[in-house]
Every structure is written in structure tokens, then in C-alpha cells.
C-alpha positions in Angstrom: 0.2 0.1 -0.2 1.8 3.7 -1.3 2.0 6.0 1.0 -0.1 8.4 -0.5 -3.5 6.7 -0.3 -6.1 8.3 1.5 -9.2 7.4 2.9 -11.0 7.9 -0.4 -8.7 6.7 -3.0 -5.9 3.6 -2.5 -3.2 2.9 -4.4 -1.8 -0.4 -4.5 1.2 -1.7 -6.2 1.6 -5.7 -6.3 4.3 -8.1 -7.8 2.8 -10.7 -10.9 4.0 -14.0 -10.0 5.1 -15.9 -12.7 3.1 -17.8 -14.7 2.2 -18.9 -18.4 1.8 -16.0 -20.9 -1.9 -15.1 -21.4 -4.8 -12.8 -20.0 -6.0 -13.3 -16.4 -8.8 -12.2 -13.7 -7.1 -10.3 -10.8 -9.2 -10.4 -7.5 -8.3 -8.0 -5.0 -9.8 -7.8 -1.4 -9.7 -6.8 2.1 -7.4 -9.2 4.1 -10.0 -9.8 6.8 -12.7 -10.4 4.4 -14.4 -13.7 4.5 -14.9 -16.1 1.3 -16.9 -15.2 -1.0 -15.9 -11.6 -0.1 -18.9 -9.2 -0.9 -16.3 -6.1 -1.2 -13.9 -7.9 -3.5 -12.2 -5.7 -6.8 -11.9 -7.3 -10.3 -9.7 -6.7 -12.9 -7.7 -8.3 -16.2 -4.4 -8.1 -16.6 -2.8 -9.4 -20.2 0.9 -11.3 -18.9 3.5 -11.2 -22.0 6.4 -11.5 -22.6 8.6 -8.2 -22.0 11.5 -9.7 -24.2 9.1 -9.5 -27.3 8.9 -5.8 -29.7 6.7 -3.7 -27.8 5.1 -0.2 -29.7 5.9 2.4 -27.0 2.2 4.8 -27.1 0.9 3.7 -30.1 -1.6 5.8 -32.1 -5.5 5.2 -31.8 -6.3 5.8 -35.5 -6.2 8.0 -38.7 -8.0 8.5 -41.6 -7.9 6.0 -44.3 -7.1 8.5 -47.2 -3.2 8.9 -45.9 -1.5 6.0 -46.9 1.0 6.0 -44.1 0.7 5.6 -40.7 1.9 8.1 -37.5 5.4 6.6 -36.9 5.4 3.8 -34.6 8.1 3.9 -31.7 9.3 0.6 -30.4 11.9 -0.8 -27.5 13.0 -4.5 -27.7 13.1 -4.4 -31.6 14.7 -7.0 -33.0 18.4 -6.4 -34.6 18.1 -5.1 -37.9 20.6 -8.0 -39.4 18.5 -10.7 -37.6 15.3 -10.0 -39.6 13.9 -11.6 -42.4 10.8 -10.0 -43.0 8.3 -7.5 -41.3 4.7 -7.9 -41.4 2.1 -5.0 -40.5 -1.4 -6.6 -39.6 -4.4 -5.4 -39.5 -6.8 -7.9 -37.5 -10.3 -7.4 -37.4 -12.1 -6.2 -34.3 -15.6 -5.1 -33.4 -17.6 -4.8 -36.3 -15.0 -5.0 -38.9 -14.4 -7.8 -40.9 -11.6 -7.3 -42.8 -8.2 -8.3 -42.1 -5.4 -7.4 -44.0 -1.2 -7.7 -44.4 1.5 -5.7 -45.6 4.8 -6.2 -45.9 7.1 -3.3 -44.1 10.7 -2.4 -45.9 13.2 -3.5 -43.3 15.2 -0.5 -44.4 12.2 1.6 -42.4 13.5 0.3 -39.1 15.5 3.1 -38.4 17.1 4.1 -34.5 15.4 7.3 -33.0 16.8 9.8 -31.1 15.6 7.9 -27.9 18.4 5.1 -26.8 17.3 1.8 -27.3 14.1 2.8 -29.1 13.8 2.7 -32.5 11.2 4.3 -34.9 9.3 2.7 -38.2 7.3 3.9 -40.7 4.6 2.0 -42.0 2.0 1.7 -44.9 -2.2 0.8 -44.2 -2.7 -1.8 -46.1 -4.6 -0.8 -49.6 -7.5 -3.4 -48.9 -8.2 -0.6 -45.8 -10.5 1.9 -48.1 -13.5 1.8 -45.3 -14.2 3.4 -41.7 -13.3 0.1 -39.3 -11.8 -0.7 -35.9 -8.5 -3.0 -36.4 -5.7 -4.3 -33.9 -3.1 -3.9 -35.1 0.7 -5.6 -34.7 4.3 -5.4 -36.1 5.5 -9.3 -36.8 9.2 -9.9 -37.0 10.7 -13.5 -38.9 13.9 -13.7 -38.0 16.7 -15.3 -39.7 16.6 -18.7 -37.5 12.9 -18.7 -38.3 11.7 -17.7 -35.2 9.2 -15.6 -34.9 8.4 -11.9 -32.7 5.3 -10.0 -32.6 4.1 -6.8 -30.8 1.7 -6.6 -28.4 -1.9 -5.4 -30.6 -3.2 -2.0 -30.2 -6.4 -0.8 -31.1 -6.8 1.8 -34.6 -9.6 3.0 -35.7 -9.5 3.6 -39.2 -12.1 6.8 -40.0 -13.2 8.8 -42.9 -10.9 11.9 -43.1 -13.4 14.3 -44.5 -16.5 13.6 -42.3 -16.7 15.9 -39.0 -16.3 14.8 -35.7 -15.6 15.3 -32.3 -12.1 14.5 -31.4 -12.3 16.3 -27.9 -14.8 17.0 -25.0 -13.8 19.4 -21.9 -14.8 18.5 -19.1 -15.2 14.9 -19.5 -18.2 15.0 -17.0 -20.6 17.0 -16.7 -22.7 17.7 -13.5 -26.7 17.3 -12.9 -28.7 19.6 -11.1 -28.0 19.6 -7.1 -30.2 20.0 -4.1 -28.3 22.9 -1.8 -30.5 24.3 1.9 -33.5 22.5 0.7 -33.6 24.4 -2.8 -32.9 22.5 -6.3 -29.6 24.7 -8.4 -30.0 23.7 -11.8 -26.7 23.5 -13.2 -26.0 24.4 -16.5 -22.0 23.8 -17.3 -20.2 25.5 -20.4 -18.5 22.6 -22.3 -15.8 22.6 -25.5 -16.2 20.4 -27.9 -12.5 20.0 -30.3 -14.1 18.7 -34.0 -12.7 17.9 -36.8 -13.8 18.9 -40.4 -16.3 21.0 -39.9 -17.8 23.4 -42.5 -14.9 26.8 -42.9 -18.4 28.6 -43.6 -20.0 27.9 -40.3 -19.9 31.1 -38.7 -23.0 31.9 -38.0 -23.9 30.7 -34.4 -27.7 30.9 -35.4 -27.0 27.9 -38.1 -25.1 25.4 -35.8 -28.2 23.1 -33.2 -26.8 20.9 -30.6 -29.7 18.9 -29.2 -29.4 15.8 -26.8 -30.3 12.8 -28.7 -34.3 12.2 -29.2 -33.7 8.5 -27.6 -32.8 9.8 -24.4 -35.6 10.7 -22.2 -33.8 13.8 -21.2 -34.0 15.7 -24.8 -33.1 19.4 -24.6 -31.2 21.8 -26.3 -28.1 23.4 -26.0 -26.9 26.5 -26.5 -24.3 27.2 -29.2 -22.0 30.0 -27.4 -19.1 29.9 -29.6 -17.7 28.5 -32.9 -13.7 29.3 -33.8 -12.2 27.8 -36.6 -8.5 27.0 -35.3 -6.7 25.2 -38.2 -8.4 26.0 -41.6 -6.5 23.7 -44.5 -6.6 23.7 -48.0 -9.6 21.5 -49.6 -8.7 17.8 -50.4 -5.8 17.4 -47.0 -7.8 14.9 -44.9 -8.3 15.4 -41.2 -6.7 18.6 -40.8 -9.4 21.0 -40.2 -9.7 22.1 -36.6 -12.9 24.0 -34.8 -13.8 24.6 -31.2 -17.4 24.5 -30.4 -18.5 25.7 -26.6 -22.2 25.2 -25.6 -23.9 25.7 -22.8 -25.5 22.7 -21.7 -29.1 22.3 -20.3 -29.4 21.0 -16.3 -30.1 17.4 -16.3 -32.1 16.0 -13.9 -30.1 12.4 -13.7 -26.9 11.0 -14.6 -26.0 8.5 -17.5 -24.4 9.0 -21.0 -26.6 10.9 -23.3 -25.8 11.4 -26.8 -25.0 15.1 -28.2 -25.9 15.5 -32.0 -24.9 18.4 -33.7 -26.4 19.6 -37.0 -26.4 22.6 -39.1 -29.5 24.5 -40.7 -29.0 24.0 -44.7 -32.0 25.8 -46.4 -34.4 24.9 -43.5 -33.2 21.3 -42.9 -31.2 20.0 -40.2 -27.9 18.6 -41.8 -26.5 16.1 -39.5 -22.8 17.0 -38.4 -21.3 14.9 -36.3 -22.7 12.9 -32.8 -21.0 12.8 -29.6 -21.5 10.7 -25.8 -21.4 12.8 -23.0 -21.2 11.5 -19.0 -23.1 13.4 -16.6 -22.6 12.5 -13.2 -24.1 13.2 -9.9 -23.2 16.7 -8.5 -20.8 16.7 -5.4 -22.6 17.3 -1.8 -20.9 20.9 -1.6 -23.5 21.5 1.2 -22.3 19.1 3.5 -18.4 20.2 2.5 -19.5 23.8 3.2 -20.7 22.8 6.8 -17.6 21.3 7.5 -16.0 24.4 7.7 -18.9 26.4 8.9 -19.5 28.3 5.9 -22.4 28.1 2.9 -22.2 27.1 -0.4 -21.2 30.5 -2.8 -24.3 29.9 -5.1 -23.0 32.7 -7.6 -19.9 30.7 -8.3 -21.1 27.4 -8.2 -24.3 28.4 -10.8 -21.8 30.4 -13.0 -19.1 27.5 -13.2 -20.2 23.8 -11.9 -18.0 22.3 -13.8 -17.1 18.9 -11.6 -14.9 18.6 -9.1 -13.3 14.6 -8.4 -12.9 16.0 -5.1 -14.9 17.9 -3.2 -13.6 21.8 -3.2 -13.8 24.3 -1.1 -13.7 26.7 -3.4 -17.5 27.1 -3.9 -17.6 27.7 -0.1 -18.4 30.7 1.2 -18.2 32.6 5.0 -21.0 34.0 6.2 -19.4 36.5 7.8 -19.0 38.5 5.0 -22.9 38.6 3.9 -24.1 41.9 5.0 -28.3 41.7 5.6 -30.6 42.1 2.7 -30.8 46.2 1.6 -33.5 47.7 -0.7 -31.4 49.2 -3.5 -34.5 50.6 -5.4 -38.3 50.5 -5.7 -39.5 52.0 -9.2 -42.6 52.9 -9.3 -43.0 53.5 -5.7 -47.4 53.9 -6.4 -49.6 52.3 -8.5 -52.6 50.8 -8.4 -53.6 47.2 -8.3 -51.9 45.0 -10.5 -49.1 47.1 -11.1 -45.7 45.4 -11.9 -42.8 47.1 -9.3 -39.4 46.5 -9.7 -37.5 46.1 -7.0 -33.3 46.0 -6.9 -31.8 44.5 -3.7 -28.2 43.1 -2.8 -27.4 40.4 -0.1 -31.2 38.5 -0.8 -29.7 34.6 -1.3 -32.2 33.9 -3.5 -31.6 32.6 -7.3 -35.1 32.0 -8.7 -38.8 33.0 -8.4 -39.1 30.5 -6.1 -37.1 31.4 -3.6 -38.7 34.7 -3.0 -41.8 35.2 -0.7 -43.3 38.7 -1.1 -46.2 39.5 1.5 -48.1 43.3 0.5 
């Protein structure tokens, strides 16, 4: 057990026993928990020969319009003089049914700037001309007829001209929360890094962001910004980059929701891309603040409700710094029944109509 462990998070270091190579189920339980232990944790671990070639930080994907994969970096690569052939193997995974192999020129295996790390450039097999997910490995056949293969890595082949969402920030979005007996409808601002969006999309009113109709929580998000970060010449795949900022609706329940981005073209919706958004329960900010004799800073929480993995004291406010409510302005000061009166006040702990009681 590492010393950085806390009451809410543990860090455990384990040493693997000598066993045949393969995938194993690992079970971790409290030492005093009787068998069968209901508090056991399970995960899988792939035990492999660490003397085999290993691809460091393999790429996660690329467009099928590009014939060359990103450069691969290897440790434990065989000596060049001992290699007869190198083969790149794409094996079907998931919904993909196509498998393909392509020879790699041994001259492509070169030294890198890092000691004991080699680099190699490989071509995408010519048979792959459509999106798919593959398990990829390099296979080295040596002069003594021994074959050494790297551990496979997942590689997603996509259409380099189709719009898609690359990154979502933050990755988790808080749902509505209860504070002091009242509900706060938290509306987070998120950023989407998108590829291949139309460069002429500049009017915010043309872009629609809607949580999928398949969801029980269908709602619209407000488009705040569309910023084209990178604009490339036409015909260059997977190059354009666009940052889209959205104000999300307040949802009641956590879960995975599908966001659909569409463009209004001639009065009709043209779907651009989809993304899965993760909504999670909000932290119990009220409990955390009360531990230090403070209250939740409603204004700060509503203005930036980004989910924290740990409870944050930054949304707590010292009650002593809040003065008594004070009327600043009343307009009009007189009128008949049914007249609308506007009242400006300060330090009134209310953020919605239901938070205010008025007695005349």
C-alpha cells in the first residue's frame, strides 16, 4: 500500500507471479474479508513476454485517405541484421470484418533520438478503404525462423473528411443539485474540439446542439462560440479543427447522453457529428461547506459548475462576509392593483422566483 493513499482512494502496488503468458482475472479483497468476499475488486491483466518488441504510445487511429500511419516507436526491436521480413497485420475487431497484411521494408526500421528506442514507418494496407476498428501488430521473422510479434494495439480507421468530435472538455458534466433545500439547475459550459467542420459555419444560429431524441432528457444546448482554429486547403484529410463551446441544459439524472450537432441548411437540419456526454451526480457541496462552518457560494457554483473529482472548498463562502439584505431601488413607488413593480436588492439569498416570498 503506497503512502499517497487516503481514506477515499487507495494506491496498491502488486508484483506479478511467474505464470504462463495470457490474460488473467485479478481479484483484490480486504485481508479480513471472509470468502466469498462481497467487497472484492476484479480486473483483467494481460501477462506477456516483456522481451518481445513493444510499441510505445501507439497511435489510436487515422484516416483511410492517408496511406502512411503515424511513426511507430519500438523498444526490444530485433537487431536489423537478424530480421528477414517485417509484416504489418491489421486484424478485424468489433464490427470490422476485414483483415489485411502488408510487408514493411526493413530499411524503414531506424534508430530514434532516444536510446534503445527504434522508429519505423509503415503503410496502411491497400485493402483498407473504409472506416473500421482493427487490432494492429508488427511481426518480425528472424533469420533463425523465429517469429517475434509486438502486442496488438487498437487502431480506428475513419473518414478523414467526415466531421467528428475529437475531444470533450470537461469529460464529466454535473447534474442538477440540491442546496439548502432548493434545487440548483446547473448549466455547465463545455468545449468540443471538432474535425472537418465546414469553414463557412460562422453564424451561431446555424448550428444546433441537441441531446438525442432517444434520451428521456431531450433538451437543447445553447451554442456560445464557433472558432475555426485550423483551416486547411481542400483535399487535405483530417486537418481542419474547430472549437465549439456550448452551454448545456440542466439535467436531473446522471448517465450517458448522445449530443447531436447539426447545421441548418435551406431550412432543414444537416447532421454534422455526434458525441457521447457523461453526466454525473454533483458533489455534495453543502455538506463540505458545513464542515468548515461555511455556506455554498451559489453565484460561483451556478457560474462555473464544472464537476470536481474531489470535493472543492472553492465553492464555500464565509457567512460573516454577507451583510443583511438591503433594498436599493423600487420602481414605481406607487400604483394601482396589478401594477408591476421592480425591486433591486442586495444580499438577498434568492436565485429563482420560487426562492422569494412577497407579502403586501
